[in-house]
N, C-alpha and C positions, 0 to 999 in steps of 0.2 A: 504494500500500500504506500509506503514511503516513496518507492520508486515511481509510482503513478503521480504523486504530488510534485516530485522533482521534474518530471516531464511536463506537467501542466504549468508549473512556474516558469519554465523556459519559454513557453509560448504566450503566457499571459503577462501583460505589462503590469508593473507595480502602480500603485496609486500615484506616486511621484511622477513616473513616466507618463501616465495618463494625463495628469494635470499639466505637465510641460507641453504635451502635444495639444491639449485643449487651449492653453494660453497662446501657443504659436498660431493655432488656427484662428483664434479670436483676433490676433494682431493682423494676420493676413486678410481677414474679412473686413476689418476696420479700414485698412488701406484700400481694399477693393471698393467698398461702399463710398469712401471719400472720392475716389476717382469717378465713380458712377455719378455722384452728386455734381462734381465739376463738369462732367460731360452734359448732364441735364441742364445745368445753369447756362452753359454755352449754347445749347440748343434753344433754350428759352429766349436768350438774347437775340439769336438769329430769327426766331419766330416773331418776336416783337418788331424787329426791323422790317421783316417781310410784311407784317400786318400793317405797319405804318405806310409802307410803299403802296400796297394794294388799296388802302383807304384813300390815298391821294389819287390813284388811278380811277377809282370808282367815283369820287367827287368830280374829277375832271370829266368823266363820261356823263355824269348828270348835267354839268354845265354845258357840255357840247350838245346834248339832247335839247335842253331848254333853249339854247341859242339857235339851234337849227330850226326848232319849232317857231321861234320868233321871226327868224329870217324868212321862213316859208310864208308866214302870215303877211309880212311886208310886201311880198311880191305877188300876192293873189288878191 
């Protein structure tokens, strides 16, 4: 029976080893999530810039439609 425990102990990590692996995993995840947040923030800034640009285009289109309608009424 002691022989069985020895074999099991060779393959089973100790509590200290498990905690070290868990802490390393947590550090890696923290770095990964920080990078994900940075990428999301960059994407958000790009989206805001695109939104502002498209808003200007849409407003310009409205002005064009209104002006075209007014010009059409002047000549008829």
